[in-house]
All heavy atoms as an XYZ file, in Angstrom:
536
protein
N     131.087     79.157    143.887
C     129.851     79.672    143.330
C     130.021     79.826    141.820
O     130.956     80.472    141.369
C     129.551     81.015    143.979
C     128.297     81.633    143.529
S     127.265     81.787    144.966
C     125.733     82.141    144.246
N     129.136     79.239    141.037
C     129.282     79.327    139.580
C     129.004     80.736    139.060
O     128.201     81.484    139.630
C     128.242     78.337    139.066
C     127.262     78.181    140.157
C     128.009     78.420    141.428
N     129.680     81.068    137.973
C     129.462     82.349    137.311
C     128.628     82.108    136.061
O     128.783     81.084    135.399
C     130.793     82.977    136.903
C     131.650     83.404    138.066
C     132.928     84.058    137.578
O     132.855     84.966    136.736
O     133.989     83.617    138.025
N     127.755     83.060    135.748
C     126.883     82.935    134.593
C     127.024     84.156    133.694
O     127.318     85.253    134.154
C     125.418     82.815    135.022
C     125.090     81.531    135.717
C     125.092     81.437    137.105
C     124.787     80.391    134.993
C     124.791     80.256    137.747
C     124.481     79.195    135.623
C     124.484     79.131    136.991
O     124.188     77.956    137.626
N     126.765     83.951    132.401
C     126.612     85.056    131.486
C     125.152     85.069    131.058
O     124.488     84.033    131.034
C     127.549     84.947    130.286
C     127.314     83.768    129.383
C     128.256     83.773    128.200
O     128.420     84.803    127.549
O     128.834     82.707    127.946
N     124.641     86.249    130.736
C     123.230     86.413    130.436
C     123.050     87.040    129.065
O     123.908     87.791    128.596
C     122.566     87.326    131.483
C     122.590     86.753    132.865
C     123.635     87.034    133.734
C     121.574     85.927    133.301
C     123.667     86.511    135.010
C     121.590     85.396    134.584
C     122.636     85.687    135.432
N     121.931     86.731    128.446
C     121.538     87.375    127.197
C     120.033     87.617    127.270
O     119.274     86.793    127.774
C     121.921     86.519    125.958
C     121.156     85.223    125.911
C     121.725     87.295    124.684
N     119.620     88.792    126.814
C     118.200     89.138    126.780
C     117.685     88.967    125.358
O     118.302     89.437    124.399
C     117.971     90.581    127.239
C     118.253     90.746    128.722
O     117.967     89.811    129.482
O     118.749     91.815    129.111
N     116.555     88.292    125.233
C     115.919     88.050    123.938
C     114.541     88.685    123.980
O     113.767     88.451    124.909
C     115.797     86.534    123.647
C     115.101     86.295    122.326
C     117.154     85.875    123.676
N     114.239     89.494    122.960
C     112.930     90.126    122.857
C     112.125     89.377    121.808
O     112.577     89.190    120.677
C     113.078     91.600    122.470
C     111.764     92.288    122.237
C     110.964     92.662    123.302
C     111.314     92.557    120.955
C     109.750     93.282    123.108
C     110.104     93.188    120.734
C     109.332     93.552    121.812
O     108.123     94.159    121.618
N     110.929     88.922    122.184
C     110.038     88.219    121.268
C     108.828     89.123    121.043
O     108.063     89.377    121.972
C     109.601     86.853    121.851
C     108.709     86.118    120.875
C     110.809     86.018    122.224
N     108.647     89.642    119.817
C     107.538     90.567    119.559
C     106.170     89.909    119.697
O     106.044     88.680    119.710
C     107.766     91.024    118.120
C     108.958     90.341    117.615
C     109.476     89.422    118.655
N     105.146     90.714    119.773
C     103.805     90.214    120.046
C     103.212     89.385    118.925
O     102.332     88.586    119.139
C     102.870     91.351    120.409
C     102.614     92.292    119.278
C     101.737     93.418    119.706
N     100.566     93.443    118.831
C      99.534     94.205    119.016
N      99.490     95.017    120.033
N      98.529     94.162    118.191
N     103.691     89.493    117.708
C     103.141     88.729    116.597
C     103.633     87.297    116.524
O     103.103     86.488    115.769
N     104.610     86.969    117.320
C     105.194     85.623    117.305
C     104.307     84.698    118.131
O     103.954     85.003    119.271
C     106.629     85.647    117.876
C     107.214     84.261    117.930
C     107.509     86.563    117.039
N     103.964     83.561    117.538
C     103.096     82.614    118.254
C     103.872     81.928    119.375
O     105.103     81.949    119.409
C     102.550     81.528    117.304
O     103.643     80.745    116.819
C     101.796     82.149    116.149
N     103.128     81.308    120.245
C     103.746     80.604    121.367
C     104.617     79.448    120.879
O     105.691     79.181    121.402
C     102.645     80.095    122.288
C     103.130     79.520    123.563
C     101.954     79.176    124.444
N     102.425     78.828    125.767
C     101.633     78.568    126.772
N     100.337     78.640    126.623
N     102.139     78.251    127.936
N     104.148     78.769    119.843
C     104.890     77.648    119.275
C     106.215     78.122    118.662
O     107.256     77.490    118.840
C     104.041     76.951    118.215
C     104.649     75.704    117.655
C     103.699     75.013    116.689
C     104.301     73.737    116.179
N     103.383     73.032    115.283
N     106.196     79.241    117.948
C     107.424     79.796    117.357
C     108.396     80.261    118.439
O     109.604     80.078    118.311
C     107.086     80.951    116.426
C     106.358     80.534    115.170
C     105.825     81.720    114.385
O     105.685     82.817    114.967
O     105.542     81.541    113.193
N     107.873     80.871    119.498
C     108.726     81.318    120.603
C     109.369     80.129    121.299
O     110.561     80.170    121.650
C     107.904     82.132    121.600
N     108.615     79.059    121.468
C     109.156     77.843    122.073
C     110.277     77.279    121.220
O     111.326     76.874    121.734
C     108.041     76.792    122.247
O     107.026     77.336    123.073
C     108.577     75.516    122.866
N     110.077     77.269    119.911
C     111.091     76.755    118.988
C     112.360     77.611    119.049
O     113.473     77.086    119.072
C     110.530     76.717    117.565
C     111.462     76.191    116.549
C     111.741     74.738    116.813
N     112.706     74.256    115.843
C     113.475     73.226    116.028
N     113.382     72.528    117.130
N     114.321     72.862    115.119
N     112.203     78.918    119.088
C     113.346     79.834    119.177
C     114.157     79.575    120.436
O     115.386     79.447    120.384
C     112.852     81.285    119.159
C     113.891     82.359    119.419
C     114.771     82.545    118.190
C     113.216     83.652    119.795
N     113.481     79.452    121.567
C     114.169     79.230    122.840
C     114.775     77.831    122.918
O     115.841     77.648    123.503
C     113.213     79.473    124.006
C     112.714     80.914    124.116
C     111.671     81.024    125.219
C     113.848     81.883    124.340
N     114.124     76.864    122.291
C     114.676     75.516    122.244
C     115.971     75.486    121.451
O     116.937     74.826    121.838
C     113.654     74.533    121.629
O     112.471     74.560    122.424
C     114.197     73.123    121.581
N     116.006     76.222    120.343
C     117.234     76.299    119.541
C     118.373     76.925    120.342
O     119.505     76.461    120.288
C     117.002     77.093    118.264
C     116.185     76.319    117.240
O     116.056     75.091    117.394
O     115.670     76.957    116.296
N     118.073     77.982    121.084
C     119.097     78.601    121.934
C     119.612     77.607    122.970
O     120.802     77.547    123.253
C     118.546     79.833    122.647
C     118.568     81.076    121.829
N     119.724     81.720    121.477
C     117.571     81.806    121.280
C     119.441     82.789    120.764
N     118.126     82.860    120.632
N     118.701     76.835    123.539
C     119.084     75.881    124.578
C     119.930     74.747    124.011
O     120.937     74.358    124.605
C     117.833     75.314    125.246
N     119.540     74.211    122.858
C     120.251     73.065    122.290
C     121.617     73.435    121.738
O     122.592     72.727    121.967
C     119.414     72.423    121.181
C     118.261     71.616    121.692
C     117.523     70.899    120.578
O     118.111     70.693    119.497
O     116.358     70.562    120.793
N     121.682     74.517    120.983
C     122.913     74.834    120.262
C     123.814     75.815    120.998
O     125.008     75.849    120.760
C     122.580     75.353    118.867
C     121.777     74.344    118.076
C     120.479     74.611    117.694
C     122.311     73.102    117.765
C     119.732     73.678    116.986
C     121.580     72.157    117.069
C     120.294     72.457    116.671
O     119.561     71.529    115.988
N     123.260     76.617    121.877
C     124.074     77.581    122.589
C     124.274     77.253    124.054
O     124.934     77.979    124.776
N     123.646     76.164    124.509
C     123.725     75.720    125.907
C     123.168     76.774    126.869
O     123.677     76.951    127.971
C     125.153     75.335    126.288
C     125.730     74.296    125.388
N     125.329     72.986    125.419
C     126.650     74.384    124.403
C     125.985     72.302    124.511
N     126.796     73.124    123.865
N     122.127     77.465    126.457
C     121.474     78.453    127.303
C     120.339     77.794    128.062
O     119.750     76.819    127.609
C     120.907     79.593    126.466
C     121.944     80.429    125.800
C     122.377     80.320    124.516
C     122.688     81.495    126.380
N     123.338     81.250    124.263
C     123.558     81.995    125.386
C     122.711     82.074    127.639
C     124.424     83.050    125.621
C     123.578     83.133    127.864
C     124.426     83.609    126.863
N     120.004     78.343    129.219
C     118.831     77.889    129.964
C     118.026     79.107    130.383
O     118.541     80.214    130.493
C     119.222     77.048    131.182
C     120.089     77.755    132.181
C     120.534     76.834    133.294
O     121.250     75.870    133.020
O     120.172     77.124    134.454
N     116.754     78.900    130.614
C     115.835     79.982    130.937
C     116.103     80.496    132.346
O     116.164     79.718    133.298
C     114.393     79.489    130.828
C     113.309     80.519    131.078
C     113.346     81.609    130.028
C     111.951     79.850    131.099
N     116.272     81.811    132.457
C     116.444     82.435    133.768
C     115.174     83.180    134.160
O     114.703     83.060    135.280
C     117.636     83.388    133.742
C     117.895     84.032    135.084
O     118.015     83.290    136.073
O     117.968     85.277    135.155
N     114.614     83.930    133.226
C     113.433     84.732    133.536
C     112.637     84.981    132.257
O     113.213     85.196    131.200
C     113.884     86.064    134.122
C     112.761     86.987    134.475
C     113.281     88.205    135.186
N     113.869     87.757    136.451
C     114.766     88.452    137.139
N     115.193     89.599    136.695
N     115.246     87.981    138.270
N     111.324     84.941    132.359
C     110.448     85.252    131.250
C     109.441     86.280    131.729
O     108.798     86.083    132.768
C     109.712     84.009    130.752
C     108.772     84.305    129.602
C     109.324     83.738    128.325
C     107.403     83.752    129.887
N     109.324     87.360    130.965
C     108.365     88.394    131.337
C     107.405     88.595    130.182
O     107.829     88.884    129.062
C     109.097     89.688    131.653
C     108.184     90.765    132.124
C     108.947     91.931    132.660
N     108.009     92.862    133.264
C     108.342     94.025    133.736
N     109.593     94.420    133.700
N     107.440     94.810    134.257
N     106.122     88.423    130.443
C     105.080     88.611    129.447
C     104.461     89.986    129.658
O     103.938     90.278    130.739
C     104.022     87.517    129.586
C     102.850     87.566    128.623
C     103.338     87.437    127.184
C     101.870     86.460    128.939
N     104.549     90.824    128.639
C     104.019     92.186    128.729
C     102.539     92.219    128.343
O     102.060     91.322    127.641
C     104.821     93.117    127.820
C     106.245     93.267    128.251
N     106.639     94.082    129.279
C     107.374     92.688    127.801
C     107.937     94.013    129.443
N     108.420     93.153    128.545
N     101.791     93.250    128.788
C     100.353     93.330    128.492
C     100.032     93.364    126.992
O      98.963     92.925    126.583
C      99.912     94.637    129.160
C     100.911     94.880    130.223
C     102.207     94.309    129.712
N     100.952     93.844    126.170
C     100.692     93.903    124.724
C     100.947     92.562    124.036
O     100.735     92.423    122.845
C     101.524     94.996    124.063
C     103.013     94.720    124.082
O     103.451     93.775    124.768
O     103.755     95.463    123.408
N     101.408     91.550    124.778
C     101.629     90.227    124.220
C     103.080     89.928    123.876
O     103.414     88.810    123.524
N     103.950     90.918    123.976
C     105.367     90.673    123.707
C     106.009     90.016    124.927
O     105.478     90.068    126.028
C     106.091     91.979    123.362
O     106.064     92.862    124.460
N     107.145     89.393    124.683
C     107.846     88.699    125.757
C     109.292     89.166    125.820
O     109.918     89.390    124.795
C     107.840     87.184    125.507
C     106.497     86.561    125.420
C     106.630     85.131    124.913
N     105.355     84.515    124.676
C     104.737     84.514    123.507
N     105.274     85.086    122.460
N     103.569     83.924    123.375
N     109.802     89.294    127.011
C     111.222     89.565    127.215
C     111.775     88.388    128.009
O     111.312     88.081    129.093
C     111.444     90.861    127.963
C     112.898     91.235    127.987
C     113.174     92.698    128.182
N     112.428     93.619    127.379
C     112.833     94.108    126.199
N     113.960     93.723    125.687
N     112.108     94.993    125.554
N     112.759     87.723    127.411
C     113.291     86.488    127.971
C     114.750     86.712    128.335
O     115.511     87.280    127.546
C     113.187     85.334    126.943
C     113.694     84.043    127.535
C     111.762     85.187    126.449
N     115.146     86.295    129.507
C     116.551     86.329    129.911
C     117.045     84.899    130.000
O     116.476     84.075    130.705
C     116.736     87.024    131.240
C     118.197     86.941    131.710
C     118.461     87.773    132.899
N     118.656     89.131    132.415
C     118.938     90.146    133.196
N     119.022     89.987    134.480
N     119.108     91.344    132.681
N     118.106     84.626    129.234
C     118.719     83.303    129.228
C     120.067     83.391    129.929
O     120.700     84.447    129.938
C     118.912     82.825    127.789
C     117.662     82.756    126.929
C     118.039     82.441    125.485
C     116.684     81.743    127.462
N     120.493     82.280    130.500
C     121.789     82.254    131.163
C     122.524     80.978    130.795
O     121.914     79.972    130.435
C     121.650     82.357    132.681
C     121.039     81.139    133.338
C     120.999     81.297    134.845
C     120.388     80.055    135.487
N     120.374     80.158    136.930
N     123.840     81.043    130.872
C     124.665     79.847    130.748
C     125.882     80.018    131.635
O     126.352     81.122    131.880
C     125.043     79.532    129.310
C     125.983     80.485    128.652
C     126.292     79.991    127.256
N     126.927     81.058    126.491
C     127.184     80.980    125.210
N     126.864     79.906    124.532
N     127.758     81.970    124.590
N     126.370     78.902    132.095
C     127.474     78.890    133.041
C     128.778     79.191    132.327
O     129.043     78.680    131.241
C     127.549     77.532    133.714
C     128.479     77.480    134.859
C     128.307     76.198    135.609
N     129.271     76.182    136.702
C     129.539     75.134    137.411
N     128.912     74.007    137.184
N     130.420     75.187    138.367
N     129.598     80.015    132.946
C     130.928     80.311    132.436
C     131.879     79.285    133.023
O     131.972     79.138    134.244
C     131.382     81.727    132.827
C     130.444     82.767    132.230
C     132.817     81.964    132.378
C     130.725     84.173    132.700
N     132.558     78.574    132.147
C     133.498     77.550    132.589
C     134.910     78.094    132.386
O     135.324     78.363    131.265
C     133.310     76.235    131.811
C     131.885     75.723    132.052
C     134.345     75.208    132.235
C     131.516     74.539    131.192
N     135.604     78.285    133.463
C     136.968     78.814    133.412
C     137.950     77.652    133.388
O     137.830     76.713    134.171
C     137.247     79.681    134.625
C     136.253     80.794    134.809
C     136.857     82.089    134.425
N     135.929     83.163    134.775
C     135.598     84.106    133.919
N     136.117     84.121    132.727
N     134.774     85.038    134.278
N     138.914     77.746    132.508
C     139.950     76.716    132.459
C     141.049     77.083    133.436
O     141.466     78.240    133.527
C     140.525     76.603    131.059
C     139.555     76.039    130.066
C     140.219     75.817    128.718
O     141.374     76.150    128.527
N     139.461     75.277    127.790
N     141.516     76.093    134.134
C     142.617     76.279    135.068
C     143.890     75.796    134.378
O     143.968     74.662    133.919
C     142.378     75.476    136.368
C     143.545     75.633    137.312
C     141.082     75.910    137.015
N     144.833     76.702    134.261
C     146.103     76.347    133.626
C     147.035     75.743    134.661
O     147.344     76.357    135.682
C     146.760     77.587    133.004
C     145.933     78.182    131.920
N     145.806     77.617    130.673
C     145.154     79.296    131.892
C     145.019     78.356    129.927
N     144.594     79.387    130.651
N     147.483     74.559    134.374
C     148.377     73.874    135.297
C     149.817     74.278    134.986
O     150.224     74.311    133.829
C     148.207     72.376    135.165
N     150.545     74.604    135.991
C     151.958     74.906    135.821
C     152.754     73.779    136.487
O     152.524     73.431    137.644
C     152.337     76.248    136.469
O     151.952     76.230    137.827
C     151.625     77.384    135.759
N     153.654     73.214    135.757
C     154.412     72.083    136.262
C     155.784     72.484    136.639
O     156.538     73.152    136.285
C     154.447     70.960    135.233
C     153.080     70.491    134.909
C     152.298     70.894    133.880
C     152.289     69.540    135.617
N     151.094     70.264    133.903
C     151.062     69.413    134.971
C     152.502     68.774    136.753
C     150.079     68.562    135.401
C     151.502     67.924    137.171
C     150.298     67.828    136.490
């Protein structure tokens, strides 16, 4: 079963949809994050949870 790490990003209500998309795209491209959950609040702000897989290295002993 893969392990994930999470980060929460808060996008205030004044940020346009296009700017929010650009912000999340940058996280995805450069940080290898993917969207886990997006919550849109009644005031227009967004709370986004991003996740990425934790890759553990296996040390070989010879």
